[in-house]
N, C-alpha and C positions, 0 to 999 in steps of 0.2 A: 504494500500500500504506500502511495506517495505521501510524504510528510513535508511540512514546511516549518520553518523556525522564524519567530519574530525577534525583535531587538532585545527582548527580555529572555531569550533562549527557551521560551515555552514551546514544546513540541506540539504541533497541531496536526491531527489526522482527519480523515473524512467524517469522524463522529463528533468532532469538536468544532467550535465556532472559530471562524477566521475573523480578524478585525478588519474594519473598513480599509485601512491602509494596506493590509496584506492582500486584500482583493484587488486593489489598484495595482499593486506590484505584480500580481499574477496575470492580469489582463494587459499589462504593458510589457515592453521589452526589458523592464528592470531599470531603465534610465528615467528617473523622475526629475525633470529640470527645475521644478518649482517646489515650494514648501506646501505640503498638503496636510491639513488637520481635519479631524472628524469629531462628531459629537460623542463618539464612544471613547475618546481620549487618545486614539491612535494617530500616528504621524508618519509621514514619508517625505523623502526629498531633503535637500540640503537645509540645515538649520539657518544658514545665513543668506538664503535666497531672498532676493528683493521682492519677488512676485510670488503670490501663493493663492491657493484655493482653500476655503473652509466650508466643509459640508456640515450644516448646522442641525439637521433634523432627519428623522426616518422618512418623512415625506419627500425630502430631496433624494434620498436613496431610492424610493419608489419611482420617482420620475426617471432617474438614471437607469434603473433596472428594467422598467417596462417600456421604455422607448429609447433603446440604445442609439448612440450617434448624436448628431447635432440637435435633434428635436428634444431628446431627454435632457441634454445639457441646458438647452434654452429654457425648458420648463422649470428646472431646478433653479436656474439663475434668475429668471424673471420673477418667480415666486418669492425670491429672497432666501431660499433654502440652501443655495450654493452662493457663497460670497467670495468675491475676488479681493485680494489684498495687494497693496503696492501699486494699484492703478485706480483711476477714478471710474465709476460706473458710466459716466458720460463718454469715456474714451478708453475702453479696455484694449486698445490696439496692441500694446506691448505684450499683454498676456496672450492674445490670440496668435501673434507672431511667434512667441516662444512655444506655445503648444503645437502650432503647425510645423515648426522646425524640428523640435526635439522630443515631443511626446507622441509615441507611436503605440497603437493598440494592436493586439493580436487576438485571434479567436481561440479561447481555451479549449482543452480537451473535454470530452464528455465527463470524465471523472472530476476534473477541476470544476466544471459547471455545476455538478452535483454538490460538491463541497461548498461552492459559493451559495447555491440555493439554500442548503441546510443552514448555513451561517446567517444568511439574511432573514430567513423565516418566511413562511408563506404569506403572512400578513403584509410584509413589505413588498412582496412580488405581485400583490393584487392591484390591478390598474385603478387609478383614481382620477377624478376630474382634473383636467389641465387648468392652468391659470386663466382667468377671465379674458385676458388679452388675446387668447388663441382663437382663430377662426375654426369653424367645423371642418372636418376632413373633406377631401374632394368627393368621395363617394356619397356623402350626405348632402352635398350642395345641389344635387340633381333636383331636390325638392324645390329649389329656388329658380329652377329653369335650366335649360341646356347651357353648357359652357359657352360663354360669350354671347348668350342671348342678351337682349336689352335689360331684362330684369336682373339677371345674374351679374352682368357687368356693372350695373348700378350698385348692387350690394357690395361687390369687390372694391369699387372705388370708395364707397362710403366707409368701409372698414379701414382703409388706409388713410384717406385724406380728411375725413371729418373727425379727426381727433380733437382738434381745437385750434382755431385761428391764432389765438394768443400763444399757444404752444409753438406753432410754426414760426411765429414772429420772433420768438426767442432763439430758435434753432437756425432758421434760415437767414435772419438778419433783415435789414431794411428792404432788400430787393424782393423778398418773398418769392424766391425762385428755387424750385426744387428739381433742378436739372443741372447737368454739368456746365461749369463755367469755362471760359477760354482765357488762359493765363498767358500774358506776355513774358513772364518770368516767374520763377518759383516764389519770389518774395512779393509778387503782385497781390494786393488785397483782394479778399473774396468779393467785396462789393464792386470793385473796379473790374474784376474778371467777369462777373456776371453781366455788367454793362457791356463789356467787350464781346461777350457771347451774343447778346442781342444785336449789337452792331454788325457782327459777322453774319448772322442769319439775314438781317435786313439787307446788307450789301450783296450777299450771294443771290438773294431774290431779286435784286435790282429794283427795289421799290422806289417810286417817285410820288410826290404829292398828288393826291387825287386818285391814286391806285386803290384797288380793293383787295384786301387780304382776309383770308379765313384762317384762323389759328385753332387747330383741332386739339382738344385736350389742353386748354389754355391755362390751367391752374388758377393762380390768383391774378392773372391778367397782365403780367409784366411785359410780355411781348406785345400784347394788345396796346398797352399804354405807350410803350417805346415807339411803335409805329405811328400811333395817333399823334404823338407830339411832333411828328415830322410830316403831318398832313395826309397820312394814309387813312382810308376808311376801313375799319376793322370790325369783324365779328369774331368773337371767341366763344367756344362752347366747352363746357365741363359737366361731368356727371356728379360733381360735388356741390351740393347746395351751399355749404359753408364757403367754398371757394368763390362761387358765383356772387354771393351776397357781398363778400369782402371786396371782390374786384369791381362790382358796380359802384360801390361807395367810393373806392379809390379813383375810378374814372370820373365820377361827379366832383370829387374834391379837387381834381386837377383841371376841371372845366373842359373835359374832353368828350362830354356826352353827345355832342353833335357829330362826332367822328367814330366813336367806339361804343361797343356794348359787349357784355359777356352774358351768355345765356346758360341757364341750368337746363341742359339738353343733351341728348345723345347726338353725336355727330351725324348719324344716319337720318336725323329728322330735320337737317338744315335744308330749307327749300330753295334758297338763293343759288345762283349759278353764275358762270362767266367771270370768275375771280381772276385777277391778275397774278395772284400768288397764293399758295397754301403752305403754312408751316405746321409741321407735326413734330413737336418737341417733347420727347419723353412719353409718347402714347403708344407706339408700336409694341412695346413690351406687354401692354394690356390687351392687345387685339386678338392674339391667338394666331399661331403660325398658319393654321389651315384657313384662316380668314383673310390672309394677306391678299389673295386675288380680288375678293370683293372690296376690301378696304382701298386698295390702290385703284381699282376700277371706279369706285366712288370719287376719289380724288381727281382722276382723269376726267370724269364727267363734269366736274365742277370748275375746271380750268378753261379759260379761253385759249384759242390757238396762240402759242407763244408764251402762255402762262407757265410759271415755274413752281416746283415743289422742293421744299427743303425738309428732309426726313432726318431727325436727330434721335438716335436710340441706342440703348445698351444692347450689345451683341455678345455672342460667344466667339472665341478665337478661331473656330472652324465651323464647317457646315454639317458635321457628322454627329455632333453631340445631341443627346436627348433635349427636347425643347423645354420640358417642364422644370420648374424651379425646385430646389432642394426643400426638404421638409420644413426647416425653420422659416425660410423665406415664404413658402406657400401658406403656412399657418399663421405667421405673425406679421408679415409685411405686405406681400403682394399675392393675395389669393387669386388663383388661376393665371398668374403671370407666366409668360413663356418667352424664351430667348432662343435665337438662332444666329447663324453667322451672317456677316455683312454680304457675303456672296448670295445667300438665299434672298435677302432683302432686295439687292440689286436685280436679281433675276426676276422677282415678282414685279418690280417696278417696270422693267423692260417688257415683260410679257403682257402688260396692259396697254402698251403702246407709247409709254413715256420714254424719252431718250435721256440716259444718264450722262451728265456732263462732267461731274466731279465727285469725288468722295475722299474723306480723310478720317483718320483715326485720332481721337482725342483721349486715348486711354489714360495717359499720365495726368491729364487735366482733371479727370474725374477723381483720381486719388487725392489731388490737391484740394479739390472742392469738398470732398468728404472730410478731410482733415480740418478744414475750416468749419464745417458744420459741427464736428465733434468739439472743437474749441468753444464754439458758441454754447453747446449743450453743457459743457463743464462750467463755463463762466456763469451760466444762468440756471444751474441745476436746481436750486431751491425753488425758483419761480416755475420751472417746468414740472417739477414734482407736485407743487401746489395746484397747478392747472390740470394736469393729466393723470397724476398718480405715479408712484415710484415704479410700479411694474411697467407701465407704458414708457416711462423715461429710460428704464433699463433696456427695453426692447430696442429703442432707437440708438442708444449707445452701442449695443452689441451689433446691431445691423449695420450701422454706418462704419464702425471700426473694422468689422469683418469685410465689408464691401471695399473699403480702402485697400485692405490687404489683397483682395481679389483683383483690383485694377492694377496694383503695383506688380503683381506676379502673373499677369496675363491670363487670369482665369476668366475674366470678362473684359470687354472693350467698349468703346463708345464711338460710333461712326455717324458722321454727317454725310448724307447723299443728296446731291443736287440734281434735279431732273427737269426736263422741259417738255411741254406738249407741242409737238411740231405742227406747223401749218400743213395744208393739203399738198403742198409741193416740197415738203421737207424743211420748211423755213423754221429755224430755231430762234432767230432774233436775238442772239447773244453775241458779245464781242468774241473775237478770235482767240483771245487769251484770257485767263482769269483776271477779273476786273476789281477784285477786292484785296485788301491787305489781310494776310493771315493773322 
């Protein structure tokens, strides 16, 4: 029979209980790069480690044991049963980087799993309700409509964006922009980089005073207001009631109501047509890969001949990976979100008859954007917790720090694709060379 020894030289066999720290050592490769402590008094990892994890309760163990992987970790962390030390909950980037680099798990043998189960006890292994911040699983969402139906899309957007406008003001800053900024340098301020992103989109679309722009998935209306300030007539649409209300007030406050409006509406319900340009900034991730043909066909039908599309979206680094998001992202951040490679997006745009004129990858820019949002969350932590609750604030810190790591390490990318609707004889109506400053 296999036996194990703890730091107190107590022999442990299959009939005796393993401590929590011993279980961690068994399911890892033995290299614990951080300080781990548990409610049963056991510890693992270097005593002088600057970063650590503290498992505070049996409930946390239940979450970890009944949903192995990122979902179980997220449940324990969001509920407060798993506490990070040495990092701020608004920006656990260093913890996630350390765990990704140096903490590796392995599948235990059947005998070891039996020992672990006996040690934990069946009560701990019985599934319990997840934290309230978690969305229902995909298989249960069918009751709310088919994936990416209008009803289900509205519920998914509500889950993510209707947290609290005041919360987003603290995290996003004055721009109220929840998409990748465009940095001129790494020390460029977040606000300046967001303004630069809107300038980039505006210039790529070649907008002029009097032109008509449709901004699909417009968020809090920052692109809408940027264009309206320059004499463009703009319609923005969002499935978030809170975003639409905030945006309409901001439009009125700036005296832009004669040029701009933001509607609480599904983009599919926009009746107007013959737009000079359409911007889709951070919406394609919510559309569903199988709906790309209908989505880009809709856009094509709304553009005049010579009209342009700027599609700005998160992508995968290849076109082979599974489109669905991971468990944590799907349950806590973007229900029903899907990602694919930029090649698939370009193909779908081309297949509806639009001509792709330019594309670029802003991957590193999104890492810098997320770092800025995390700084805002840390700086305004108390206000964010007071507004949305500590669990929700923890979700955002975990999500943004993890996403930053993903963009830095090319797990995900951010691509802008510029396309044009050609005239009947192939007229594009664009300059021969790129006309904007990168």
